[in-house]
VORODREN-537263 format. One record per atom (N, C-alpha, C): atom name; residue number from 1; residue in three letters; x, y, z. Coordinates in Angstrom, 3 decimals. Example, Ala and Ser with C-alpha at 12.3 -4.5 7.8 and 13.67 -1.06 7.14 Angstrom:
<vexlos>
['N',1,'ala',[13.190,-5.690,7.800]] ['CA',1,'ala',[12.300,-4.500,7.800]] ['C',1,'ala',[13.200,-3.300,7.800]] ['N',2,'ser',[12.850,-2.250,7.080]] ['CA',2,'ser',[13.670,-1.060,7.140]] ['C',2,'ser',[12.900,0.030,7.870]] 
</vexlos>
This chain:
<vexlos>
['N',1,'met',[-29.679,25.340,22.978]] ['CA',1,'met',[-28.536,24.539,22.631]] ['C',1,'met',[-28.984,23.484,21.620]] ['N',2,'ser',[-28.294,23.433,20.498]] ['CA',2,'ser',[-28.677,22.490,19.450]] ['C',2,'ser',[-27.884,21.191,19.591]] ['N',3,'ala',[-28.490,20.145,19.104]] ['CA',3,'ala',[-27.840,18.828,19.159]] ['C',3,'ala',[-26.685,18.794,18.171]] ['N',4,'pro',[-25.609,18.085,18.491]] ['CA',4,'pro',[-24.489,17.997,17.547]] ['C',4,'pro',[-24.924,17.292,16.273]] ['N',5,'ala',[-24.331,17.712,15.195]] ['CA',5,'ala',[-24.648,17.115,13.900]] ['C',5,'ala',[-24.184,15.661,13.883]] ['N',6,'gly',[-24.887,14.828,13.157]] ['CA',6,'gly',[-24.511,13.429,13.045]] ['C',6,'gly',[-23.166,13.279,12.364]] ['N',7,'tyr',[-22.489,12.210,12.683]] ['CA',7,'tyr',[-21.177,11.964,12.103]] ['C',7,'tyr',[-21.340,11.521,10.664]] ['N',8,'thr',[-20.643,12.186,9.753]] ['CA',8,'thr',[-20.762,11.877,8.331]] ['C',8,'thr',[-19.488,11.257,7.781]] ['N',9,'gly',[-18.584,10.858,8.650]] ['CA',9,'gly',[-17.325,10.265,8.198]] ['C',9,'gly',[-17.519,8.865,7.660]] ['N',10,'asp',[-16.429,8.270,7.280]] ['CA',10,'asp',[-16.442,6.952,6.666]] ['C',10,'asp',[-16.294,5.889,7.742]] ['N',11,'thr',[-17.385,5.261,8.131]] ['CA',11,'thr',[-17.323,4.200,9.140]] ['C',11,'thr',[-17.735,2.851,8.559]] ['N',12,'thr',[-17.937,2.782,7.274]] ['CA',12,'thr',[-18.304,1.521,6.635]] ['C',12,'thr',[-17.112,1.004,5.832]] ['N',13,'arg',[-17.319,-0.089,5.162]] ['CA',13,'arg',[-16.256,-0.606,4.295]] ['C',13,'arg',[-15.949,0.428,3.225]] ['N',14,'ser',[-14.689,0.648,3.026]] ['CA',14,'ser',[-14.273,1.697,2.107]] ['C',14,'ser',[-13.564,1.122,0.893]] ['N',15,'pro',[-13.826,1.653,-0.289]] ['CA',15,'pro',[-13.077,1.191,-1.457]] ['C',15,'pro',[-11.597,1.573,-1.373]] ['N',16,'ile',[-11.264,2.582,-0.583]] ['CA',16,'ile',[-9.859,2.960,-0.431]] ['C',16,'ile',[-9.103,1.828,0.260]] ['N',17,'ile',[-9.658,1.310,1.335]] ['CA',17,'ile',[-9.025,0.199,2.046]] ['C',17,'ile',[-8.981,-1.033,1.151]] ['N',18,'ala',[-10.072,-1.317,0.481]] ['CA',18,'ala',[-10.129,-2.501,-0.389]] ['C',18,'ala',[-9.071,-2.428,-1.485]] ['N',19,'leu',[-8.928,-1.266,-2.099]] ['CA',19,'leu',[-7.937,-1.127,-3.165]] ['C',19,'leu',[-6.510,-1.214,-2.629]] ['N',20,'ala',[-6.236,-0.540,-1.515]] ['CA',20,'ala',[-4.877,-0.544,-0.968]] ['C',20,'ala',[-4.476,-1.939,-0.481]] ['N',21,'val',[-5.365,-2.612,0.225]] ['CA',21,'val',[-5.058,-3.975,0.687]] ['C',21,'val',[-4.962,-4.925,-0.507]] ['N',22,'gly',[-5.834,-4.753,-1.468]] ['CA',22,'gly',[-5.751,-5.568,-2.684]] ['C',22,'gly',[-4.440,-5.371,-3.415]] ['N',23,'ala',[-3.947,-4.145,-3.432]] ['CA',23,'ala',[-2.661,-3.868,-4.076]] ['C',23,'ala',[-1.516,-4.553,-3.340]] ['N',24,'ile',[-1.567,-4.534,-2.013]] ['CA',24,'ile',[-0.515,-5.184,-1.223]] ['C',24,'ile',[-0.542,-6.693,-1.462]] ['N',25,'val',[-1.724,-7.286,-1.378]] ['CA',25,'val',[-1.856,-8.736,-1.548]] ['C',25,'val',[-1.422,-9.148,-2.951]] ['N',26,'thr',[-1.858,-8.415,-3.958]] ['CA',26,'thr',[-1.507,-8.750,-5.332]] ['C',26,'thr',[0.001,-8.654,-5.561]] ['N',27,'ala',[0.630,-7.647,-4.988]] ['CA',27,'ala',[2.080,-7.514,-5.120]] ['C',27,'ala',[2.795,-8.670,-4.441]] ['N',28,'phe',[2.340,-9.052,-3.246]] ['CA',28,'phe',[2.980,-10.163,-2.542]] ['C',28,'phe',[2.748,-11.499,-3.259]] ['N',29,'val',[1.600,-11.664,-3.892]] ['CA',29,'val',[1.348,-12.888,-4.651]] ['C',29,'val',[2.319,-12.992,-5.824]] ['N',30,'ser',[2.671,-11.864,-6.430]] ['CA',30,'ser',[3.635,-11.900,-7.537]] ['C',30,'ser',[4.989,-12.411,-7.054]] ['N',31,'val',[5.401,-12.023,-5.852]] ['CA',31,'val',[6.655,-12.525,-5.290]] ['C',31,'val',[6.526,-14.008,-4.947]] ['N',32,'gly',[5.378,-14.395,-4.418]] ['CA',32,'gly',[5.151,-15.797,-4.109]] ['C',32,'gly',[5.221,-16.682,-5.347]] ['N',33,'tyr',[4.746,-16.155,-6.458]] ['CA',33,'tyr',[4.812,-16.901,-7.717]] ['C',33,'tyr',[6.261,-17.139,-8.122]] ['N',34,'ile',[7.073,-16.107,-8.011]] ['CA',34,'ile',[8.494,-16.251,-8.347]] ['C',34,'ile',[9.172,-17.220,-7.377]] ['N',35,'ala',[8.885,-17.083,-6.090]] ['CA',35,'ala',[9.508,-17.936,-5.075]] ['C',35,'ala',[9.125,-19.403,-5.250]] ['N',36,'ala',[7.940,-19.670,-5.774]] ['CA',36,'ala',[7.491,-21.046,-5.956]] ['C',36,'ala',[8.352,-21.788,-6.977]] ['N',37,'tyr',[8.997,-21.062,-7.845]] ['CA',37,'tyr',[9.834,-21.681,-8.872]] ['C',37,'tyr',[11.307,-21.749,-8.490]] ['N',38,'met',[11.683,-21.196,-7.352]] ['CA',38,'met',[13.092,-21.179,-6.965]] ['C',38,'met',[13.604,-22.590,-6.790]] ['N',39,'pro',[14.775,-22.935,-7.155]] ['CA',39,'pro',[15.836,-22.105,-7.719]] ['C',39,'pro',[15.764,-21.978,-9.233]] ['N',40,'arg',[14.749,-22.584,-9.866]] ['CA',40,'arg',[14.605,-22.424,-11.318]] ['C',40,'arg',[14.079,-21.029,-11.628]] ['N',41,'asn',[14.156,-20.651,-12.882]] ['CA',41,'asn',[13.615,-19.356,-13.313]] ['C',41,'asn',[12.139,-19.508,-13.640]] ['N',42,'ala',[11.356,-18.589,-13.136]] ['CA',42,'ala',[9.921,-18.585,-13.399]] ['C',42,'ala',[9.620,-17.719,-14.611]] ['N',43,'ser',[8.509,-18.012,-15.261]] ['CA',43,'ser',[8.025,-17.112,-16.291]] ['C',43,'ser',[7.624,-15.804,-15.607]] ['N',44,'leu',[8.011,-14.689,-16.170]] ['CA',44,'leu',[7.755,-13.409,-15.508]] ['C',44,'leu',[6.476,-12.726,-15.980]] ['N',45,'ala',[5.748,-13.358,-16.892]] ['CA',45,'ala',[4.513,-12.745,-17.393]] ['C',45,'ala',[3.479,-12.596,-16.278]] ['N',46,'val',[3.297,-13.625,-15.470]] ['CA',46,'val',[2.303,-13.578,-14.395]] ['C',46,'val',[2.687,-12.545,-13.329]] ['N',47,'pro',[3.921,-12.551,-12.818]] ['CA',47,'pro',[4.280,-11.534,-11.822]] ['C',47,'pro',[4.180,-10.098,-12.355]] ['N',48,'ile',[4.534,-9.905,-13.606]] ['CA',48,'ile',[4.441,-8.556,-14.173]] ['C',48,'ile',[2.980,-8.130,-14.290]] ['N',49,'ala',[2.102,-9.046,-14.715]] ['CA',49,'ala',[0.671,-8.725,-14.796]] ['C',49,'ala',[0.105,-8.426,-13.408]] ['N',50,'leu',[0.523,-9.197,-12.404]] ['CA',50,'leu',[0.059,-8.942,-11.036]] ['C',50,'leu',[0.563,-7.597,-10.525]] ['N',51,'leu',[1.799,-7.246,-10.842]] ['CA',51,'leu',[2.330,-5.941,-10.423]] ['C',51,'leu',[1.594,-4.798,-11.117]] ['N',52,'ala',[1.250,-4.986,-12.381]] ['CA',52,'ala',[0.481,-3.957,-13.083]] ['C',52,'ala',[-0.885,-3.768,-12.422]] ['N',53,'ala',[-1.536,-4.871,-12.072]] ['CA',53,'ala',[-2.826,-4.785,-11.377]] ['C',53,'ala',[-2.654,-4.107,-10.021]] ['N',54,'ser',[-1.583,-4.429,-9.328]] ['CA',54,'ser',[-1.310,-3.811,-8.029]] ['C',54,'ser',[-1.091,-2.310,-8.167]] ['N',55,'ala',[-0.352,-1.916,-9.188]] ['CA',55,'ala',[-0.103,-0.484,-9.417]] ['C',55,'ala',[-1.401,0.259,-9.737]] ['N',56,'val',[-2.280,-0.367,-10.513]] ['CA',56,'val',[-3.568,0.260,-10.840]] ['C',56,'val',[-4.420,0.415,-9.581]] ['N',57,'met',[-4.434,-0.627,-8.733]] ['CA',57,'met',[-5.193,-0.530,-7.485]] ['C',57,'met',[-4.606,0.537,-6.563]] ['N',58,'ser',[-3.289,0.633,-6.514]] ['CA',58,'ser',[-2.637,1.665,-5.695]] ['C',58,'ser',[-3.030,3.057,-6.175]] ['N',59,'leu',[-2.967,3.254,-7.466]] ['CA',59,'leu',[-3.345,4.546,-8.034]] ['C',59,'leu',[-4.809,4.855,-7.752]] ['N',60,'gly',[-5.674,3.850,-7.876]] ['CA',60,'gly',[-7.096,4.048,-7.570]] ['C',60,'gly',[-7.317,4.457,-6.129]] ['N',61,'ala',[-6.610,3.813,-5.198]] ['CA',61,'ala',[-6.749,4.158,-3.776]] ['C',61,'ala',[-6.297,5.590,-3.521]] ['N',62,'ile',[-5.195,5.984,-4.137]] ['CA',62,'ile',[-4.672,7.334,-3.930]] ['C',62,'ile',[-5.606,8.377,-4.542]] ['N',63,'val',[-6.148,8.084,-5.719]] ['CA',63,'val',[-7.090,9.024,-6.352]] ['C',63,'val',[-8.335,9.180,-5.479]] ['N',64,'leu',[-8.885,8.070,-4.995]] ['CA',64,'leu',[-10.067,8.157,-4.126]] ['C',64,'leu',[-9.747,8.902,-2.833]] ['N',65,'leu',[-8.568,8.678,-2.301]] ['CA',65,'leu',[-8.171,9.362,-1.073]] ['C',65,'leu',[-8.061,10.868,-1.281]] ['N',66,'thr',[-7.502,11.283,-2.389]] ['CA',66,'thr',[-7.345,12.722,-2.638]] ['C',66,'thr',[-8.667,13.425,-2.923]] ['N',67,'arg',[-9.695,12.677,-3.240]] ['CA',67,'arg',[-10.997,13.283,-3.540]] ['C',67,'arg',[-11.865,13.493,-2.309]] ['N',68,'leu',[-11.378,13.053,-1.136]] ['CA',68,'leu',[-12.160,13.231,0.085]] ['C',68,'leu',[-12.205,14.701,0.466]] ['N',69,'arg',[-13.386,15.184,0.754]] ['CA',69,'arg',[-13.559,16.595,1.117]] ['C',69,'arg',[-13.327,16.808,2.618]] ['N',70,'ser',[-14.192,16.261,3.423]] ['CA',70,'ser',[-14.134,16.442,4.864]] ['C',70,'ser',[-13.390,15.244,5.455]] ['N',71,'phe',[-12.110,15.435,5.718]] ['CA',71,'phe',[-11.262,14.326,6.147]] ['C',71,'phe',[-10.198,14.851,7.103]] ['N',72,'ala',[-9.818,14.043,8.047]] ['CA',72,'ala',[-8.819,14.430,9.058]] ['C',72,'ala',[-7.413,14.245,8.489]] ['N',73,'trp',[-7.045,15.158,7.601]] ['CA',73,'trp',[-5.757,15.044,6.917]] ['C',73,'trp',[-4.581,15.124,7.886]] ['N',74,'arg',[-4.650,15.965,8.883]] ['CA',74,'arg',[-3.544,16.095,9.831]] ['C',74,'arg',[-3.301,14.764,10.551]] ['N',75,'leu',[-4.369,14.145,11.013]] ['CA',75,'leu',[-4.246,12.849,11.681]] ['C',75,'leu',[-3.734,11.791,10.710]] ['N',76,'phe',[-4.254,11.801,9.493]] ['CA',76,'phe',[-3.797,10.855,8.477]] ['C',76,'phe',[-2.284,10.958,8.290]] ['N',77,'phe',[-1.782,12.181,8.099]] ['CA',77,'phe',[-0.348,12.347,7.858]] ['C',77,'phe',[0.481,12.062,9.102]] ['N',78,'asn',[-0.059,12.337,10.288]] ['CA',78,'asn',[0.667,11.993,11.517]] ['C',78,'asn',[0.876,10.487,11.627]] ['N',79,'val',[-0.130,9.714,11.284]] ['CA',79,'val',[-0.008,8.255,11.341]] ['C',79,'val',[0.831,7.746,10.160]] ['N',80,'ala',[0.488,8.181,8.968]] ['CA',80,'ala',[1.142,7.667,7.761]] ['C',80,'ala',[2.639,8.004,7.733]] ['N',81,'arg',[3.009,9.141,8.258]] ['CA',81,'arg',[4.425,9.552,8.252]] ['C',81,'arg',[5.287,8.539,8.998]] ['N',82,'trp',[4.850,8.130,10.196]] ['CA',82,'trp',[5.647,7.197,10.995]] ['C',82,'trp',[5.607,5.787,10.422]] ['N',83,'val',[4.478,5.403,9.881]] ['CA',83,'val',[4.396,4.086,9.244]] ['C',83,'val',[5.271,4.061,7.996]] ['N',84,'leu',[5.302,5.169,7.251]] ['CA',84,'leu',[6.165,5.256,6.069]] ['C',84,'leu',[7.636,5.133,6.466]] ['N',85,'ala',[8.017,5.770,7.567]] ['CA',85,'ala',[9.403,5.658,8.042]] ['C',85,'ala',[9.740,4.204,8.377]] ['N',86,'leu',[8.817,3.522,9.029]] ['CA',86,'leu',[9.042,2.125,9.381]] ['C',86,'leu',[9.121,1.237,8.143]] ['N',87,'thr',[8.206,1.406,7.206]] ['CA',87,'thr',[8.234,0.577,5.997]] ['C',87,'thr',[9.462,0.890,5.155]] ['N',88,'phe',[9.941,2.127,5.196]] ['CA',88,'phe',[11.165,2.470,4.475]] ['C',88,'phe',[12.357,1.700,5.050]] ['N',89,'val',[12.431,1.609,6.371]] ['CA',89,'val',[13.522,0.849,7.010]] ['C',89,'val',[13.442,-0.617,6.598]] ['N',90,'phe',[12.247,-1.205,6.656]] ['CA',90,'phe',[12.092,-2.606,6.258]] ['C',90,'phe',[12.444,-2.811,4.783]] ['N',91,'ala',[11.988,-1.899,3.936]] ['CA',91,'ala',[12.268,-2.013,2.507]] ['C',91,'ala',[13.766,-1.882,2.230]] ['N',92,'ala',[14.430,-0.977,2.922]] ['CA',92,'ala',[15.876,-0.812,2.732]] ['C',92,'ala',[16.625,-2.071,3.175]] ['N',93,'met',[16.205,-2.659,4.281]] ['CA',93,'met',[16.854,-3.892,4.741]] ['C',93,'met',[16.611,-5.031,3.744]] ['N',94,'ala',[15.407,-5.137,3.226]] ['CA',94,'ala',[15.103,-6.187,2.253]] ['C',94,'ala',[15.898,-5.977,0.968]] ['N',95,'glu',[16.013,-4.735,0.528]] ['CA',95,'glu',[16.782,-4.435,-0.684]] ['C',95,'glu',[18.259,-4.799,-0.482]] ['N',96,'tyr',[18.777,-4.548,0.694]] ['CA',96,'tyr',[20.151,-4.930,1.016]] ['C',96,'tyr',[20.321,-6.451,0.933]] ['N',97,'val',[19.356,-7.189,1.469]] ['CA',97,'val',[19.419,-8.653,1.413]] ['C',97,'val',[19.397,-9.132,-0.035]] ['N',98,'phe',[18.553,-8.518,-0.865]] ['CA',98,'phe',[18.503,-8.900,-2.279]] ['C',98,'phe',[19.864,-8.673,-2.944]] ['N',99,'ala',[20.470,-7.530,-2.675]] ['CA',99,'ala',[21.783,-7.231,-3.264]] ['C',99,'ala',[22.851,-8.177,-2.720]] ['N',100,'tyr',[22.805,-8.469,-1.441]] ['CA',100,'tyr',[23.774,-9.361,-0.808]] ['C',100,'tyr',[23.675,-10.784,-1.369]] ['N',101,'asp',[22.457,-11.207,-1.697]] ['CA',101,'asp',[22.235,-12.542,-2.274]] ['C',101,'asp',[22.460,-12.583,-3.778]] ['N',102,'asn',[22.979,-11.512,-4.335]] ['CA',102,'asn',[23.275,-11.419,-5.772]] ['C',102,'asn',[22.035,-11.577,-6.649]] ['N',103,'thr',[20.903,-11.073,-6.201]] ['CA',103,'thr',[19.695,-11.054,-7.024]] ['C',103,'thr',[19.904,-9.992,-8.100]] ['N',104,'arg',[19.710,-10.376,-9.334]] ['CA',104,'arg',[19.979,-9.474,-10.451]] ['C',104,'arg',[18.831,-9.505,-11.460]] ['N',105,'gly',[18.815,-8.533,-12.343]] ['CA',105,'gly',[17.907,-8.533,-13.479]] ['C',105,'gly',[16.456,-8.273,-13.130]] ['N',106,'thr',[15.589,-8.856,-13.923]] ['CA',106,'thr',[14.153,-8.630,-13.795]] ['C',106,'thr',[13.600,-9.058,-12.431]] ['N',107,'pro',[14.037,-10.187,-11.863]] ['CA',107,'pro',[13.522,-10.522,-10.521]] ['C',107,'pro',[13.826,-9.435,-9.483]] ['N',108,'leu',[15.005,-8.829,-9.568]] ['CA',108,'leu',[15.329,-7.740,-8.640]] ['C',108,'leu',[14.414,-6.540,-8.870]] ['N',109,'val',[14.140,-6.233,-10.109]] ['CA',109,'val',[13.226,-5.117,-10.417]] ['C',109,'val',[11.840,-5.410,-9.859]] ['N',110,'ile',[11.355,-6.623,-10.038]] ['CA',110,'ile',[10.032,-6.991,-9.534]] ['C',110,'ile',[9.993,-6.896,-8.009]] ['N',111,'leu',[11.007,-7.425,-7.348]] ['CA',111,'leu',[11.050,-7.357,-5.888]] ['C',111,'leu',[11.123,-5.915,-5.392]] ['N',112,'thr',[11.861,-5.076,-6.087]] ['CA',112,'thr',[11.963,-3.662,-5.707]] ['C',112,'thr',[10.625,-2.959,-5.879]] ['N',113,'ile',[9.922,-3.245,-6.956]] ['CA',113,'ile',[8.605,-2.630,-7.177]] ['C',113,'ile',[7.621,-3.085,-6.094]] ['N',114,'val',[7.696,-4.357,-5.703]] ['CA',114,'val',[6.833,-4.845,-4.624]] ['C',114,'val',[7.117,-4.082,-3.339]] ['N',115,'leu',[8.382,-3.861,-3.037]] ['CA',115,'leu',[8.737,-3.097,-1.835]] ['C',115,'leu',[8.201,-1.672,-1.902]] ['N',116,'ile',[8.288,-1.055,-3.061]] ['CA',116,'ile',[7.781,0.312,-3.222]] ['C',116,'ile',[6.261,0.347,-3.037]] ['N',117,'leu',[5.573,-0.609,-3.667]] ['CA',117,'leu',[4.108,-0.649,-3.534]] ['C',117,'leu',[3.692,-0.889,-2.085]] ['N',118,'ala',[4.399,-1.759,-1.393]] ['CA',118,'ala',[4.086,-1.989,0.019]] ['C',118,'ala',[4.383,-0.743,0.842]] ['N',119,'ala',[5.496,-0.091,0.546]] ['CA',119,'ala',[5.879,1.105,1.302]] ['C',119,'ala',[4.894,2.252,1.099]] ['N',120,'val',[4.198,2.266,-0.012]] ['CA',120,'val',[3.187,3.302,-0.258]] ['C',120,'val',[1.844,2.903,0.336]] ['N',121,'asn',[1.438,1.664,0.142]] ['CA',121,'asn',[0.084,1.248,0.521]] ['C',121,'asn',[-0.103,0.966,1.999]] ['N',122,'ile',[0.907,0.472,2.677]] ['CA',122,'ile',[0.750,0.193,4.103]] ['C',122,'ile',[0.478,1.476,4.889]] ['N',123,'pro',[1.213,2.581,4.656]] ['CA',123,'pro',[0.858,3.827,5.348]] ['C',123,'pro',[-0.531,4.345,4.974]] ['N',124,'val',[-0.941,4.151,3.721]] ['CA',124,'val',[-2.283,4.583,3.314]] ['C',124,'val',[-3.342,3.817,4.092]] ['N',125,'val',[-3.179,2.502,4.200]] ['CA',125,'val',[-4.158,1.676,4.923]] ['C',125,'val',[-4.245,2.100,6.385]] ['N',126,'leu',[-3.096,2.194,7.048]] ['CA',126,'leu',[-3.119,2.516,8.473]] ['C',126,'leu',[-3.534,3.957,8.734]] ['N',127,'gly',[-3.013,4.900,7.960]] ['CA',127,'gly',[-3.391,6.303,8.143]] ['C',127,'gly',[-4.870,6.537,7.887]] ['N',128,'phe',[-5.392,5.943,6.822]] ['CA',128,'phe',[-6.804,6.107,6.502]] ['C',128,'phe',[-7.681,5.421,7.537]] ['N',129,'ser',[-7.251,4.235,8.005]] ['CA',129,'ser',[-8.042,3.507,8.995]] ['C',129,'ser',[-8.219,4.303,10.276]] ['N',130,'val',[-7.223,5.074,10.653]] ['CA',130,'val',[-7.316,5.906,11.859]] ['C',130,'val',[-8.085,7.187,11.552]] ['N',131,'ala',[-7.736,7.885,10.493]] ['CA',131,'ala',[-8.288,9.215,10.234]] ['C',131,'ala',[-9.736,9.192,9.774]] ['N',132,'arg',[-10.205,8.121,9.195]] ['CA',132,'arg',[-11.578,8.126,8.676]] ['C',132,'arg',[-12.625,8.177,9.762]] ['N',133,'his',[-12.258,7.859,11.003]] ['CA',133,'his',[-13.229,7.886,12.108]] ['C',133,'his',[-13.185,9.195,12.895]] ['N',134,'glu',[-12.281,10.060,12.553]] ['CA',134,'glu',[-12.138,11.344,13.269]] ['C',134,'glu',[-13.203,12.320,12.783]] ['N',135,'arg',[-13.817,13.021,13.719]] ['CA',135,'arg',[-14.800,14.054,13.355]] ['C',135,'arg',[-14.057,15.325,12.958]] ['N',136,'val',[-14.413,15.854,11.815]] ['CA',136,'val',[-13.814,17.102,11.342]] ['C',136,'val',[-14.937,18.046,10.922]] ['N',137,'ala',[-14.641,19.334,10.971]] ['CA',137,'ala',[-15.630,20.335,10.538]] ['C',137,'ala',[-15.838,20.210,9.039]] ['N',138,'ser',[-17.076,20.290,8.627]] ['CA',138,'ser',[-17.396,20.160,7.193]] ['C',138,'ser',[-16.955,21.359,6.415]] 
</vexlos>
């Protein structure tokens, strides 16, 4: 009887988590910048630059995630699917509040993009955090 092979999964700090969490934080900071100027209009250059950085980090996390060879994809999708459903409900409620408050123009676009980035990255963070510790056949 041979000893089981050592675990080769991702149990250390991962650039996927760093990029996805960084994307969420950067997107939320862009909203915080706009909110800091309320009720006056804020310059939108900073929030747009932060959203661009957030989108690049999101894309980087997704690219790194898709390049994983030995990964518990079934577990990842089982977790991410339900988290995505939950974030979709929250995003839809927030979008309704924005429309109800008569938010219009570029601020509405920025807030909508933040909701989309959060709705994509939160399931990635939670799904990856669970699935990266699962042992899978190489």
